[in-house]
Every structure is written in structure tokens, then in C-alpha cells.
N, C-alpha and C positions, 0 to 999 in steps of 0.2 A: 547292437543297440536298437531298441524299439523306436520306430519312426514317430509314433505318437508322443514318445518322451523327448525326442530330439527336436521336434518342431512345435511351435506354439499352435494352439487350435485356432480355427477361423474366428471363433467367438472371442478369444483372447485378443487377437489382432484387431477385431472390430472394436472391442472395448478401448484399446489403446488409441485407436483413431478417434473415437468419441471423446476420450480424455484430452487429446490434442486440440480437437475442435472447440471444446468447452474452455480450455486454457487460452486459446487464441481469442475467443469471444470475450473472456475476462479482460485480457490485455486491451482489446479494442474499446470495450465499454469504459474501462478505467481511464484510458487516454482521452476519450471523448468527454468524460466527466471532468478531467483536469482542464481541458480546453474551455468547457462551460464555466468552470471555476475561475479561470483567468478572465473570461468575459465579465463574470459577476463582480470580481474585485475592482474592475474599472468603474463600477457604478455604485457599489454598496460597501459598507464597512464589514470587516471579516466576522466580527461577533454576530452580526445579524444573519450573515450567510450560514454560519455554522448552526445557529439556532434553528433556522428554517429547515436546513438539511436534515438534522436529527429529528425534528418534529415530523417531517414527512416519513422518515424511516419508522418511527413509532406508530404512525397511522397505518402504515403498510402491515405492520406486525400485529395490530390490534385484533383483526378477525381471527388470526391463529390463536391468540391468547384467549379470546372468548371461547374458542372451540376446545382448547386444551384445559382451560381452567387455571386458577392461581397455583395449583399444585405443581404445575410445570416450572414455577419460579423458585421452588424450594432449593436452598443452597446452604452449605456449611463453609463456603470459601469466600466470604464477603470481602476479606482483605485482598485476595488475589483479583477479584472482580474490580475493586477500586483502583488497584495499581494498573491493571490492564486497561481499564476504561480511561483513567486519567492520562496514561501514556498516549493512547490513540486520539484522545480529544485534543491535547496540546499539539500533537503531531499535525493535525489538520490546520491549526492556527499557523504553525510554522510553514506548512506547505502553501497555504493561501497567501501568506506574506511574500513568499518566494515567487509565486505565480504572478503577483502583482507588480514585480520589479525586474524579473529576469525572463529570458526566453523559456517557452513551455518545455522544450526538450531538456534544457539544463535542470529545471526544477524537477521534472519527472525522473531524470537520471539520478539526481542527488537523493531523491526519496527512495529510489531503488538500491541505495547503498545499505538498506536495512539488513540484508543477509550478512554483510561484512561486520555489522555491529552485534549480531545475534550471539556469536561465541563470547564476546565481551560481556554482554548482558547476562548470559547464563553463568559466567564466572562470578559476576558481582551478586546476582540474585540467588543462585543455588550453590555457590562455592564449588563449582565443577571446573577443574583446570582445563585450559584450552590445549588440545593435543598439538604436538609439535608440527604435524603436517598441515595444520590450519593457519599457521602464522604467515607462511609465504604468500598465499592468495590474499590474505588480509592486508599485508604490506603493499603488494602490487596494486590492490584496489585503491588504497589511500594515496599511492603515488599518482594513480590515474585521476583521483579527485584533485590533488594538488595541481596537476597539469591543466585541468578544467578551470580551476580558480585563478591560476597564474595569469593567463591572458587578460582576465578581467581586472586584475590589480594593476597591470601595466598599460591599461587601455585609456589612460588619461582620466582625470577626475577622481583618482584614488580607488580604493577597494570597495566593491559593492557588498555590503553586509547581508544583502538578501541571499547571497550564495551560502552564507553560513546558516541562514534560516532553512534553506533547502536541505543542507546537510543535517541540521538538527531534526528535521522532519523524518529523515531516515533513521537516526538514532532512536527517536521516540517511537517510531513504527516498530523497531526491533523489540522494544519493551512490550508493545502490544502483541507482537507475534509470539514471544516467549510466554507471556501470560496466557494467551489463547491455547498454546500447546499444553501448559500445565493444567488449565481448566478442563481441557478436552478429555482428560483421563477420568473425570468423575461427572462432568456436566454435559448436558446435551447442547448441540449447536444453537438451538432455539433459546435456551437459557442464557448462553454466553452472549449472543447477539442482542437479546432484549435488555439485559443489564447494561451492556455497552451503550446502546442507544439511549436508554433511560438516564444513565449517569451523565452522558455527554449533553443531553437535552437540559437537564437540571442545572448543570454547571454553566450552560450557555445563557440561561435566563437573565442573570444580572447584567452581563455584557450587552445582551440584546436590548434590555431596557435603557441602558446608558447610551447605546449607539442608535437607538430607534430613529427611523426616518421613513417618510412615505416611500413606498415601493412602486415604481412605474410599471405599467402593463408590459413594457418591453423586457423588463428584468425577470418576470415570473417564469417564462419558458426555461431559462437557464437554471433558475432556482429549483423548479420542479424536477428538471432532468437530473440535476446533481443529486437530489435526495433519492429519486427512484433508481438511479444508476448505481449508487453505493449499495443498496439492497440487492439489485440485480447482479452486480459484480460478485458479491459474497455468495449468492446462490450458484452462479456459474462456476466459481472457484471450488465450491463444495462438490458440485457435480463432476468437475474435472478430476478431483482426487478420488471420487468414487469409481472412476473408470480406468485410471492409470496410476502408476506409482509416482511418488513425489519426485524421483530422479528424472522422470519424463516431464512432469507438469511444471515444476519450479523454474527450470531454465527458460521455459516459454514465456514467463512473466516479463522477461526483458524485451519481448517484442513491443511492449508498451512504449519503450524508448523510441523504437522505429516509428510507431504510429504517432507518437507525440512530435517527432521530428517532421513528419509529413504534415500534420495539422498545423504546427507552428510555421512551417514554410507557406502553406496555402493561406492561412488566416492572417499572419502577421509578417510574413516575408523574412522570418528568422532562418539563417543558414549558418550552422556551426563552422568555425574555422578548421583548417586541417589539423592544427594542434589539439583543438577541442575534440575532434573525431578520434585522435589517438588516445586521449584520456578516456573518452566514452568506451572505446574498445577494451581498454585495460580494466575499467570498472566492471563491464559486463562479463569479461572473461574471468575475473577474480570472483565475481558473484556466483557465476555458474559453477566454478570449481569449488567454492565454499559449500554450496548447496549439495553438490555431488558427494563431497567428502563426508558431510554431515549425514546424508542419507545412507551412505555405505557403512558408516559406523553403527547406525541404528538397525541395519538389516541383519 
């Protein structure tokens, strides 16, 4: 066997390393944005946070739009953009509601259940049956979710519905993920991102007007960071996939749970219980397995 065929080139290895670095950076930026979101929810209503967040994202994209021209926004898949955008928009509301009432690591972990929901969304959206080998990790993942939820239900004072908001954010994020994948077959990443930010901004206007209140100087750093970090995280995510395969990049996204745990401990003193750690391990393992099986079927 030829040695060049048996071993990956140095360039290929370097590309994988870059992909891993970009993926880790995505997880870190996303986790820090979630921490900033939790800080913001302590001071401002969610509708106002989401409005400012997507307004900043649009402003960041405006120079590129002026450079590319309106032709870059041509699309024949308005319906898919609407479903994808609405799913991602509502997902943020559910996520911020969870952030405001439960520990950061729990909210971020529940949002990262999205890969477990993706096969179900594909089945409902595109009528594609879920392969038999995908059911086991899905079941294991939701058992892990139940373990995370159970200590909260028996921790006196009844069940905290914010945990269901966190889980809903994962399900809605799965809709956004599937929609993005469908759109990526015919649309550029710029077009997908712009319509998502625009739709989310427009939908946020009525709620922002209803919930409007003066914004203190202390709140603006968190709000600006949230908006910029969402755009930055998407850029880093795209760069990660341009250097490494999805089977390498996707599982690294679960490092955001680790980063969130550290930030939650440092900023709020939140430490998960041993039972919660077991649930987190099951959800992460199931999510990684689901992503791996999905990528193997598409390769």
C-alpha cells in the first residue's frame, strides 16, 4: 500500500486541528453569550433582549449587504425561511426564560438536546422515517433529560416549569437546524443568516414596544456582547465545518456544557448534583452518538 494513501497529509491534519480550534471557540463564545443572557434576564424583559440582539446582528450584516447588493437576497424558498426563522426566534425566548430561572449549565444542556430532536423533526417535516439504529440514543438521551428534571421536581416547592422551557428551546432549535440544512442546498449562508436575523427582528418589534423600558448603562455591555457573539459564533461554526468533517466538529459543541458549568460555578455558585451529572453524561453521549450516526448515513 502506498504510504501517501495510508496516512493523511500534513495539510489535512492541520485542517482538522483548525476545525477543532474553531469548534472549541464556537462552544466558548456560545457559552459566554448564554452567561451574558442570564445576566441580562435579571435586569430586562426577554422581548427587549431579543429585539436588541437581532438588531445588532442586522447592523453587523449591513455592510456586507451593501457590498453584495440586494441580488444576494434573491430566494424562492420563502416558506422554508419563515419556518426556520420562526423556530429559531421562539427558541431564543424559551432559552432566555430558562436562563432566568434555572442554572446556566442546565439551561445550556437542555438546549443542546437539539440533535436528539432532529430525527423527529425530519420525520415530521420531510416524512423521512427514523432509522432503527437512531432510536436507542434518542431514548437514552431523553432518559438523561428525565434524570436531570427529576431532582428538580422533588426538590420541594414543586416542579420548575423553566426546565420545560429549556427543553422546548432544544426542540425549536432542531427545527432551525433542519431548516438551515434544507436551505443550504440552494441558498448561501449569507442569505440564510440575513433572512433569519431580519425575520426575528421584525417579529420582536411588537413585544419590544410592549415591554419597553429604560436600559441602564450597566446593561448595555451584556446586550452588545450577546448580539455580537451570536454573529461571531455562527462565523466560527462555519469556519469549523470548512476545515473538518461534521463527525469531528459536531460532538465538540457539547464542550459548551462544560464551559457553561464552569461559568455557572464561578458567577452564580451553581454546582450540579451527582444525579444531574449522570443525566448530563447520558444526554451528551446520546447526542454525540446521534450526530455520529447521522453523519455516517450521509457519507
